[in-house]
N, C-alpha and C positions, 0 to 999 in steps of 0.2 A: 671198604670198597673204594677203588680208585675213582677219580673223576670221570674217566672214560667209561668205566663199567657202569657207574651211576647214569651217565649220559645214555648209554646203550639201553639200560633198563627203562629209562624215561621214554625213550623212543618206542620201545616195544610195547609200552602200556597204551599208546594211542596210535600206533602206526596203521592199524587196520582202518580206523575211522578216517585218518587222513588219506589213506590210499583209495577208499571206495566212496567216501562221502560226496565227492565231486561228480558222481555219475548217477545221481538220483533220477535223472530224467528217463533212463532206460533200464535201470537195474532193479526197479522195485515194482510191486504188484500192480498198481493202477496203470502205469504206462505200458507194461507188458501185456496186461489184459486188453488194453485198447489196441495195441499192435495186433494181437491175435484176432480181435474182432474185425479189424479192417482187412487183414489177410484172408479171413474166412469169407468175407463178402466177395473179394476178388476171386477166390477159388470157386465159389458157386457160379459166378458169371462165366468163368473160363470153361468149366466142365459142361455147363448147359449148352453153350454155343458150339463147343468142340464136337459134341456128339452129332449135332445137326450138320456141321461142316464136312465131316467125314463122308456122310451119305451123299451130300451134294457134290463133293469133289469127285467121287467115283462116277456119279451120273454124268457129270460135265466133262470127264476125262481131263481134269485140270491138275497138273502137278503143283502149280502155285497154291491152289486151295488145299491140296493134301499136305504140302510142306508147311503151310500155315497151321493146319490141324495137328501135324506132328510137333510143331513148335509149341502149340497150345498144350499138348500133352506134357511137354517138358515144363511149361509154365505151371501146370497143376502140380507136377512132381516137385518143382522148386518151392512152391508155396507150402506143400505138405512137409518138405524137408526143413523149410524155415521154421514152421510151427513146432516141429519135433525138436529142432536145435534150440529154440527159445525155451522149451520146457527143460531141456538138459542144462542150459546155461543158467537157469534160475535156481538150480539146486545149490544149497550152501556148500562151502568148502568143507571137506572132511577126509580123514584118512590120508592117503598118499596124494590126493588131488588138492594141494594147498591153495590153489587159485580157483578151486571149483572146476566146473566143466564149461567155462566161458568160451573156450576155443572150439566148442562144438559148433558155434555159429560160423566160425571161420572154415571149418571142415565143410559145412553146408554151402558156404559161398564158393569154395573151391570146386565142390562137386557140381554146382550150377555152371561154373565157368567151363569145366571140362566137358559137361554135357553139351553146351552150346558149340564147342569146338568140334566134337565128334559128329554131332548132327549136321553142322555146316559142311563137313567133308562129304557126308553121305548125300546130302542134297545137291552139292556142287557137282558130284559125279553124275547124278541123274539129270540135272539141268543141262549139262554138256551133251549127254546122250540125246536129249530131246531137242537140243539145238540142231543136231545133225539130222535127226529124223523126227520131226514134230508130228504129234498125233492131232486129230481133229479136236478142237476145243470149243465148247459151247460158251461163247463170250458173254451173252446176256445173263446166264446163270452165274457165271464167275463174277461179273460186275455187281449183281444184286447181293450175292453172298458176301463179297468183300466189303461192300458199303455197310452192311449190318455188322460185319466183323470190326470195322473201324469204330463204330459206335460202342460195341461191347468192350473193346479194348481200351477205349478212352475212359469208360466207366471203371473198368478194372484197374487201370493205371492210376486214376484219380483216387480210388479207394486205397491202394497200397501206398501211394504217396503220402497219405495221411498218417501212416505209421512212421516210426523213427528211422529215417534213412541214413542216419550216421552209423547204424549197425550195418556192417558189410553183408550180413546175412539177409536183412531186409532189402538192401540195395541189390543183391543178387537176384532176388525174386522180382524186384521192380524192373531190372534190366531185361529180364526175360519178357515181361509184359510190354515194355517199351519197344523192343525190337520186333515183337509180334505186331504192334500197332503200325510201325513203319512198313512191315511186310504186307499188311492188309492194304495199306495205301498203294504200295507198288502193285499188288494184285488187282486192285480196282482199276488202276491205270491200264494194266495189261488187258483186263477184260474189256475196257472201253476201246482199246486199240483193235482187239479182235472183232468187236462188234462193228466198228467203223471201216476197217480195212481188210479184215480176214487174215491178218498176219498172225499165224498161230504161234510163231516163235516168241512173240511178246510174253507168253506165259512162262517160258523157260528163262527169259531175260529177267523177268520180275523175281523169279526164284533166286537168281544169282545176286540180285540186289539184297534180298533177304539174307543170303549167305554172307555177304560182305558185312552187313550189320551184326549178324551173329558172331562173326569172327572178331569184330571190334569189341563187342561186349564181353565175349568169352575171354579174350586175352587180357582185358582190363581186370576182370574178376580174378583170374588165375594169378596175375602179377601182384595184385593187392594182397591176396591171401598168402602168396608165397613170401612176400616181405614180412608178414607177421610170423609165419612159421619159421623163417630164417632169423627171426628176432632182430630185424633191421630197425633202425630208428624210425619213428613215425614220419610220414611224408611231410616235408616242410620244417622239420626240426634238424638242425645241424649240430651234431654232438661236439664238434670242435668249438663252435661259437658258444654253446652252452657251457663247456668246460672253461673257456676263457672268461666268461661272465662270472662264473662261480669263483674262479681264482682271483678276480678283481675285487671281491668283497673284502672289507677291512679285516685285518688279522689273519687272513688266509694266506699261507705260503705256497701251498701246492694242492692240486687236485689230480688224482690218478685213479686207475681201476674204474673209470667212468663207463657205465653201461646204460643205454637207453633203448627200450623196446616197447612193444605193445602186447598186453595180456590178451586183449581182444580189440576189435575196432573201436576207436574212441577212448580207450583206456590205457594211457601210457604209464610206464613205470621207469624209475631211475634208481641206480645204486652207485655209490662212489665212496672213495676213501679221501678224506680231507685232512691236511696237516695245517695247524695254526701255530702262531708264534708261541714260544714258551710263556706260560702264564696267561695266555689269552682265554677269553670266555668261550669255551666250547659250546655251552648250551645256547648262548645268544647267537653264535655263528651259525649253528644248525638251524635255529629258528629263522634267521635272516635268509639263509640259503633256501629253505623250504618255501618261504613266502615268495622269494624271487622266482623259483621254478614254477610255482602256481600262477603268479601274475604274468610272467613273461612267456611261458610256454604251455600253460595249462596242465602241468605235471603235478598231480596231487599225491601220487603214490611214490614217495621218495625215501629211500633208505640210505642214510648217511652215517658212515663211521668217521667220527671226528676225534682226532688225537692231537696232542701237543707234539711239536717237533722234539724228538728225543724220548718220547714215551714208548716207541716200538723199537725193539732191537733191530739194528741194521736199518736205520732210517731210509726211507725211499729216496730222499735226496742223494744218498750215497749209492743205493743199489738200483736206481731206475735204469741205468744203462749197463750194469754188470752185476752178476749174482755172486755173493761170497762163496768161496770154495766149499765151505762146510754146509751150504744151503740154508744158513740162518737168515733171519730177517722177516719182514711182513709177508712176503710171498716170493715165489721163484719167478713169477712172470707178472709184469705190471699191466698186462692186458690193454695195450693201446698207448696213445700219447700221454705225456705228462704236461699238465697245465700249470704254469707258474707266473707270478707277477713280480714287479719291482726288480731287485738285483738278481733274482733267480730266473728272469726271463730266459726262454729257450729259443 
């Protein structure tokens, strides 16, 4: 067996432990059970108050209250979706799903974001219609209900904040609750204005405030989930800087085919092909690189192919910018920039 083949086997023997051991906080039973418990508490609070708010909103002719109730319905749906996604993500990897179903949580986060955007469009249309032709609004009833809603949403937001918000799935549910809390504050202010001045359009204006908050939260969730689905590098991680740091390690000549992505929120992965000097210690270079990635960037799931320069037919130093006519060599496409140090700087 060649040194590289042995090196690859050595990595394969413990790669999974290195890849997933750094995420014990959210990936294992106790933390997940705690997250579910906090989410269920938030769900109970939301459903209980929502049923009361719908009745009062109809009686008071308040769009702000009904929009808050509609938002609370999406809050409940988002929590249920988050709980379901947690259950899927906790399933072990098997069959064709070699990473398991961890991205079910990202699907949930994206669904929450899209729901916020759609609902904001519907409510914005109705708010504008009521600005043009405002109905009579029972300000005192709106104010009292909104103040209770503020208290309920503070309790629900506190409950969900106790769960692991590094999960984009949990963050999606939390953002639903948080925008609802801000919405109730706006509705309470609108109810007070109606009571003091009789200005009925304050109700529709409060709805537009809620719409703006929903748009902000929805766009943030969709963007964050989209980055993961498009396999972009985690926010705050610069692949070029990571490649340059790897190439600066002693005995490393070149790093290419560098890919950094997120399996799910908070779980980054990296793969790369590393060329070292002839006769260099491939095993030690790999260990140094993996430790560097863990310490400097929090990347514990790193798959590195480490070769001596000259081990691979058509060395990348020769084919990085041009592919041999017969298609031989390590690969036909180097998949991004090549990182070199010393006399090989690019």
